[in-house]
C-alpha positions as CSV (number, residue, x, y, z in Angstrom):
1,M,-2.2,-30.0,63.2
2,K,-5.3,-28.5,61.7
3,K,-3.6,-25.1,61.6
4,Y,-0.9,-26.6,59.4
5,L,-3.3,-28.2,57.2
6,L,-5.3,-25.0,56.8
7,F,-2.2,-23.1,56.2
8,I,-1.2,-25.6,53.4
9,L,-4.7,-25.4,51.8
10,L,-4.4,-21.6,51.7
11,V,-1.2,-21.6,50.0
12,C,-2.5,-24.1,47.3
13,L,-5.5,-21.9,46.7
14,A,-3.3,-18.8,46.4
15,A,-1.0,-20.6,44.0
16,N,-3.9,-21.7,41.8
17,L,-5.3,-18.0,41.9
18,V,-1.9,-16.6,40.8
19,T,-1.7,-19.2,38.1
20,A,-5.1,-18.3,36.7
21,Q,-4.5,-14.6,36.8
22,T,-1.2,-14.9,34.9
23,K,-2.5,-17.4,32.3
24,V,-2.4,-15.9,28.9
25,A,-6.0,-15.7,27.3
26,K,-6.2,-17.4,24.0
27,R,-6.5,-15.0,21.1
28,S,-9.3,-15.0,18.6
29,G,-7.1,-14.9,15.5
30,A,-8.5,-11.5,14.4
31,Y,-6.3,-8.5,13.8
32,A,-6.4,-5.0,12.5
33,G,-4.1,-2.2,11.7
34,L,-2.8,0.6,9.6
35,G,0.0,0.7,7.2
36,Y,1.9,3.6,5.5
37,S,3.7,3.1,2.1
38,F,6.3,4.8,-0.2
39,L,5.7,4.1,-4.0
40,I,8.2,4.0,-6.7
41,Y,6.4,3.8,-10.1
42,T,8.5,1.7,-12.7
43,N,6.8,2.8,-15.9
44,S,8.7,5.8,-17.3
45,D,5.6,7.4,-18.5
46,V,4.2,7.5,-15.0
47,S,7.5,8.1,-13.1
48,S,8.4,11.0,-15.3
49,I,5.2,12.9,-14.1
50,Y,5.2,11.5,-10.5
51,P,8.8,11.0,-9.3
52,S,9.3,9.1,-6.0
53,F,10.5,12.3,-4.3
54,D,9.9,15.9,-5.6
55,F,12.3,17.9,-3.5
56,R,11.1,21.2,-5.2
57,T,7.6,20.8,-3.9
58,G,8.3,18.5,-0.9
59,S,5.9,15.8,-2.2
60,F,6.3,12.2,-2.8
61,N,4.1,9.2,-3.6
62,T,2.3,7.8,-0.6
63,E,-0.2,5.1,0.2
64,I,-2.3,4.8,3.5
65,N,-3.4,1.1,4.0
66,P,-5.9,0.2,6.8
67,Y,-6.4,-3.6,7.0
68,I,-8.4,-6.1,8.9
69,G,-7.8,-9.9,8.9
70,M,-8.2,-13.3,10.4
71,K,-5.5,-15.9,11.1
72,L,-6.9,-19.1,9.8
73,S,-4.0,-21.3,11.1
74,D,-0.4,-20.7,12.2
75,A,0.6,-20.6,8.6
76,V,-2.2,-18.9,6.7
77,S,-4.1,-15.5,7.3
78,L,-6.6,-13.7,5.1
79,E,-7.2,-10.0,5.1
80,F,-9.1,-7.3,3.5
81,S,-6.7,-4.6,2.6
82,P,-7.9,-1.5,0.9
83,S,-5.6,1.4,0.4
84,I,-5.8,5.2,-0.5
85,I,-3.0,6.2,-2.8
86,Y,-2.0,9.9,-3.5
87,S,0.6,11.0,-6.0
88,K,1.5,14.6,-6.7
89,S,3.9,16.4,-8.9
90,G,5.0,19.9,-9.0
91,G,5.0,19.9,-13.0
92,S,8.7,20.0,-13.9
93,K,8.5,17.5,-16.7
94,G,6.1,17.2,-19.5
95,F,5.3,15.0,-22.5
96,Y,4.4,15.1,-26.3
97,Y,0.8,14.4,-27.2
98,Q,-0.9,14.2,-30.6
99,S,-4.1,16.1,-29.9
100,V,-4.8,16.3,-33.7
101,P,-3.6,14.2,-36.5
102,T,0.1,14.8,-37.5
103,V,0.5,17.5,-34.9
104,N,2.5,16.9,-31.6
105,Y,2.4,19.6,-28.9
106,Y,4.3,19.5,-25.6
107,Y,2.0,19.2,-22.5
108,L,3.3,20.3,-19.1
109,P,1.2,19.3,-16.1
110,S,0.9,22.1,-13.5
111,P,0.3,20.5,-11.2
112,A,-0.5,16.8,-11.6
113,Y,-2.1,14.4,-9.1
114,I,-3.3,10.7,-9.1
115,F,-5.8,9.5,-6.6
116,A,-6.5,5.9,-6.4
117,I,-8.1,3.3,-4.2
118,P,-7.2,-0.4,-4.5
119,L,-9.7,-2.8,-2.9
120,N,-7.9,-5.9,-2.4
121,L,-8.2,-9.4,-0.6
122,K,-4.7,-10.6,0.6
123,M,-3.5,-14.0,1.6
124,K,-0.3,-14.3,3.7
125,L,1.7,-17.5,4.1
126,F,4.0,-18.1,7.0
127,P,6.4,-20.8,5.8
128,F,8.5,-20.8,9.0
129,T,5.9,-21.4,11.7
130,K,7.8,-24.5,12.9
131,S,11.0,-22.7,13.4
132,G,12.3,-22.0,17.0
133,S,13.1,-18.4,16.1
134,V,10.4,-15.7,16.8
135,I,11.7,-13.6,13.9
136,S,11.6,-16.5,11.5
137,K,8.0,-17.2,12.5
138,G,6.9,-13.7,11.6
139,L,8.2,-13.8,8.1
140,F,5.6,-14.1,5.4
141,L,4.8,-14.2,1.7
142,G,1.9,-12.2,0.5
143,V,-0.5,-12.2,-2.5
144,S,-3.3,-9.8,-2.9
145,A,-5.5,-8.8,-5.8
146,G,-8.6,-6.8,-6.5
147,A,-10.0,-3.8,-8.4
148,M,-8.4,-0.3,-8.2
149,F,-10.4,3.0,-8.7
150,I,-8.1,5.7,-10.3
151,R,-8.6,9.3,-10.8
152,E,-6.0,11.5,-12.5
153,E,-6.4,15.3,-13.0
154,Y,-4.3,18.4,-13.9
155,D,-4.1,21.6,-15.8
156,N,-2.0,21.1,-18.9
157,Q,0.1,24.1,-20.3
158,I,0.3,23.3,-24.0
159,Y,3.5,24.6,-25.9
160,T,4.6,24.2,-29.4
161,N,7.8,22.2,-28.2
162,E,9.7,21.4,-25.0
163,N,11.6,24.6,-25.2
164,M,8.5,26.2,-23.9
165,N,8.9,29.5,-25.7
166,V,5.2,29.7,-27.1
167,L,2.4,29.0,-24.7
168,L,-0.7,27.9,-26.8
169,N,-3.2,27.0,-24.3
170,I,-3.8,26.0,-20.6
171,K,-6.4,23.2,-20.4
172,N,-7.9,21.3,-17.4
173,V,-8.0,17.5,-18.1
174,S,-9.3,14.7,-16.0
175,N,-10.1,10.9,-16.3
176,T,-11.6,8.3,-14.0
177,L,-11.1,4.6,-14.6
178,W,-11.1,1.2,-12.9
179,A,-8.2,-1.3,-13.4
180,P,-7.2,-4.6,-11.9
181,N,-4.3,-4.9,-9.6
182,T,-2.1,-7.6,-8.0
183,L,0.4,-7.2,-5.2
184,I,3.2,-9.8,-4.5
185,S,5.2,-9.2,-1.4
186,I,7.5,-10.5,1.4
187,G,7.5,-9.1,4.9
188,Y,7.5,-9.5,8.6
189,S,4.8,-9.2,11.2
190,S,5.3,-9.5,14.9
191,D,2.9,-11.6,17.1
192,Q,2.5,-9.6,20.1
193,Q,-0.8,-8.1,21.0
194,F,0.4,-4.7,19.7
195,S,2.1,-5.7,16.6
196,Y,4.5,-4.1,14.1
197,G,5.8,-5.1,10.7
198,F,7.0,-4.2,7.4
199,E,6.4,-5.3,3.8
200,L,8.3,-5.1,0.5
201,G,6.3,-5.6,-2.6
202,Y,5.5,-5.1,-6.4
203,R,2.2,-4.0,-7.5
204,F,1.0,-4.9,-11.0
205,V,-1.6,-2.4,-12.6
206,P,-2.2,-3.0,-16.3
207,L,-3.8,0.0,-18.1
208,S,-5.7,0.1,-21.4
209,I,-3.8,2.5,-23.9
210,K,-6.6,4.4,-25.4
211,R,-4.6,7.6,-25.6
212,D,-7.8,9.6,-25.2
213,Y,-6.5,12.0,-22.7
214,P,-3.1,13.9,-22.2
215,L,-2.7,12.2,-19.0
216,A,-0.1,9.7,-17.7
217,T,-2.8,7.0,-17.1
218,S,-3.9,7.4,-20.7
219,L,-0.4,7.2,-22.2
220,A,1.2,4.4,-20.0
221,S,0.7,0.6,-20.5
222,N,0.8,0.2,-16.7
223,M,1.0,1.9,-13.3
224,N,3.2,-0.8,-11.8
225,A,5.2,0.2,-8.6
226,V,7.6,-1.0,-5.8
227,I,6.1,-0.5,-2.6
228,L,7.7,-0.3,1.0
229,N,5.0,-0.5,3.6
230,L,5.3,0.0,7.4
231,R,2.6,-1.4,9.6
232,I,1.3,-1.3,13.1
233,G,-1.7,-3.1,14.5
234,I,-3.3,-5.2,17.3
235,N,-4.1,-8.9,17.5
236,F,-7.3,-9.7,19.2
């Protein structure tokens, strides 16, 4: 009889041990990861110089987005989401610029590039946390805002007109500025320890039109863009 009792006791202990080992540890709510984005500028003054894809040079507008955040509840998370934006052009299109009163010359960037760093705080709202679907639970609405550092620089080939028959000068021009930016987005984020997701958004970047420089950021009223972001990360 004692042998049977001892056997039952050992079975119970083993079952408890297995249950303890397979129990999923509670996560802290912290997460981090990296995103990669494609940008489409919607302002014609910017998109004419920086097209979404420049097949001649093999360049396109990209954004790298490291992030770190905390899930405050099932429905709300807050994250610090800086980015590094790099846009480059082969210089196929130019623009007219009035460098002196009453005289417009044609400026051809060769090549042109924008380097920018948005420093944003983002709030994500998960409206379907009560849903029975795993996919629905991962859908979110995002709003982020902050300051953006922007630097634009290129060599301008200056012609009398767009026929580019007479080259007047080649001049290097650069400008550095800060601007506010806001990103509104929708997306999906998985809840596994090693997570993945995507985000589709629109970034608003108003610019002050001072026209002090023959640069896209000096001529355009904004640097707004459609953004498609792919993300991978880890939930702690």
